[in-house]
C-alpha positions in Angstrom: -68.2 23.7 -23.3 -71.2 23.3 -21.0 -74.3 24.5 -21.2 -75.1 27.6 -18.7 -77.5 26.9 -16.3 -79.5 29.2 -13.9 -79.1 27.6 -10.5 -81.0 29.0 -7.5 -81.5 27.4 -3.8 -81.9 29.2 -0.2 -82.3 32.7 -1.3 -79.3 32.5 -3.6 -79.5 32.4 -7.9 -76.4 31.7 -9.6 -77.3 32.8 -13.3 -74.7 33.8 -16.4 -72.9 36.7 -16.3 -73.1 39.3 -18.0 -72.7 43.1 -18.6 -75.5 44.2 -17.6 -74.4 43.6 -13.6 -72.1 46.1 -14.0 -72.9 47.7 -12.0 -74.4 46.1 -8.7 -71.3 44.4 -8.8 -69.1 47.7 -9.1 -70.9 47.9 -5.5 -70.8 44.3 -4.7 -66.3 44.3 -4.9 -66.2 47.9 -2.5 -67.7 46.4 0.3 -64.6 46.1 1.7 -62.2 46.8 -0.8 -61.5 43.3 -2.0 -59.5 44.2 -5.0 -56.8 45.5 -2.7 -56.4 41.8 -1.7 -53.2 40.6 -4.0 -54.2 37.0 -3.8 -57.3 36.8 -4.9 -59.1 38.0 -8.9 -61.5 40.8 -7.3 -61.2 43.0 -10.1 -61.6 46.9 -8.9 -64.8 49.2 -10.0 -63.0 50.1 -13.2 -62.3 46.9 -14.2 -65.8 45.4 -13.7 -67.0 45.1 -17.2 -63.3 43.9 -18.0 -63.4 41.5 -15.9 -67.1 40.6 -17.2 -66.2 40.1 -20.7 -62.6 37.8 -19.9 -64.9 35.9 -18.0 -67.9 35.4 -20.2 -65.0 35.2 -23.6 -62.6 32.0 -21.6 -63.6 29.2 -23.6 -63.4 27.3 -20.7 -65.1 29.1 -18.2 -68.9 29.3 -17.2 -69.2 32.7 -15.5 -72.3 33.1 -12.8 -73.0 36.6 -11.0 -74.4 35.4 -7.8 -77.9 37.0 -6.7 -78.8 37.9 -3.1 -82.9 36.9 -3.4 -84.1 39.0 -0.9 -82.2 42.3 -2.1 -82.3 40.9 -6.5 -78.9 42.2 -6.4 -75.2 41.1 -7.4 -72.8 40.4 -4.3 -70.7 38.6 -6.5 -69.9 35.9 -8.5 -68.4 32.4 -9.5 -67.1 30.0 -11.8 -66.8 26.5 -13.3 -63.3 26.3 -15.2 -60.3 24.5 -16.2 -63.3 22.3 -17.6 -61.8 18.5 -19.0 -64.9 17.5 -20.5 -63.2 14.5 -21.0 -61.8 13.6 -18.0 -65.2 14.8 -16.9 -63.3 17.2 -14.8 -63.7 21.3 -13.8 -62.6 23.2 -10.4 -65.3 26.0 -8.8 -62.7 29.1 -8.2 -63.0 33.5 -9.2 -65.5 32.8 -6.0 -65.3 36.2 -4.6 -68.5 37.9 -2.4 -69.1 41.8 -0.8 -67.4 42.0 2.0 -70.6 41.5 4.4 -72.0 38.7 2.7 -68.8 36.8 4.5 -69.5 34.1 7.0 -73.2 33.7 6.1 -75.1 30.6 4.3 -74.0 32.6 0.8 -70.9 30.2 0.4 -72.1 27.4 1.0 -75.6 27.6 -0.5 -72.8 28.4 -3.8 -70.8 25.7 -3.2 -74.0 23.1 -2.5 -75.3 24.0 -6.4 -73.0 24.5 -8.1 -71.2 21.0 -6.5 -74.4 19.3 -6.7 -74.9 20.6 -10.5 -71.8 19.2 -11.3 -71.5 15.8 -9.7 -75.3 14.9 -10.0 -76.6 16.8 -13.3 -73.4 16.9 -15.3 -72.0 13.7 -14.3 -68.2 14.8 -13.9 -66.0 12.5 -11.7 -63.6 15.3 -9.5 -64.3 19.0 -8.9 -61.1 20.5 -8.0 -60.1 24.2 -6.6 -57.2 26.2 -6.3 -55.8 29.1 -4.1 -53.2 31.1 -3.6 -50.5 29.9 -0.9 -51.4 33.0 1.3 -54.3 32.4 1.2 -55.6 30.8 4.4 -58.6 32.3 4.1 -59.8 30.8 1.3 -58.0 27.7 2.3 -60.0 27.0 5.5 -63.0 27.8 3.3 -62.3 24.9 0.6 -61.6 21.9 3.7 -64.7 22.7 5.2 -66.6 22.1 2.4 -64.6 18.4 2.4 -62.4 18.6 -0.3 -58.9 17.4 0.0 -55.6 19.2 -0.5 -53.5 17.6 -3.4 -50.3 19.4 -3.1 -48.7 22.8 -3.9 -48.0 24.2 -7.3 -45.0 26.2 -7.2 -44.1 29.6 -9.0 -47.0 28.6 -11.0 -49.2 32.5 -10.6 -48.5 36.4 -10.8 -50.5 37.9 -9.0 -51.4 42.0 -9.8 -48.6 43.2 -8.3 -45.5 41.4 -10.3 -45.1 38.7 -7.0 -44.3 35.3 -9.0 -46.7 32.5 -5.7 -47.4 29.4 -5.3 -50.9 27.5 -5.6 -52.5 25.1 -3.1 -55.0 23.0 -5.5 -57.9 20.8 -3.7 -60.1 18.5 -5.1 -64.0 16.4 -4.5 -64.3 12.8 -6.0 -68.1 11.7 -7.1 -67.2 9.2 -4.6 -67.0 11.4 -1.1 -69.4 13.8 -2.7 -73.0 12.4 -0.6 -71.0 12.4 2.4 -70.2 16.3 1.9 -73.5 17.5 0.4 -75.4 15.9 3.5 -73.0 17.7 5.7 -73.0 20.7 3.9 -77.5 20.7 3.9 -76.7 20.2 7.7 -74.1 23.4 7.7 -76.7 25.8 6.0 -79.7 24.4 8.7 -77.6 26.3 11.2 -77.5 29.6 9.3 -80.3 32.2 9.9 -81.8 33.5 5.9 
């Protein structure tokens, strides 16, 4: 299991997810009624505490809460998961933000912090992502940060509505990271805080 740092950059803090964030995340997931999207893992307002308990008890997941430093409020969550320490590979996922923060600097900032920490501090060799075959918005966001599409795993996930679905897999190697880091920093410079 990885140590769980607190990361901060560009008005965003990632800190360890705990039950103390329950009430704020209940509000955040209602911003856009995100749990109604069957292609994501966003909890309902009444299942936020269960979501947090599950996330923090998984042995191959390091869960963060996303804090908007301007308000001091929790606005979403993201994680390292499927951590393979011997292979120096992990994935970034379980990511969601209150809808009012979509298309802002938040996601780019979080990815910059998580990737910098994974590649430069932990010295991991590969970071991966996965998303539902129908979640084209997530696929586009992953591709914008420079990840390469590895392929599709068919019939691997069951959505909350019971439908079995395919997953699109992406990855980025440490060799590719520095080129994409520059692009992420340039992209962040275009956002107003």
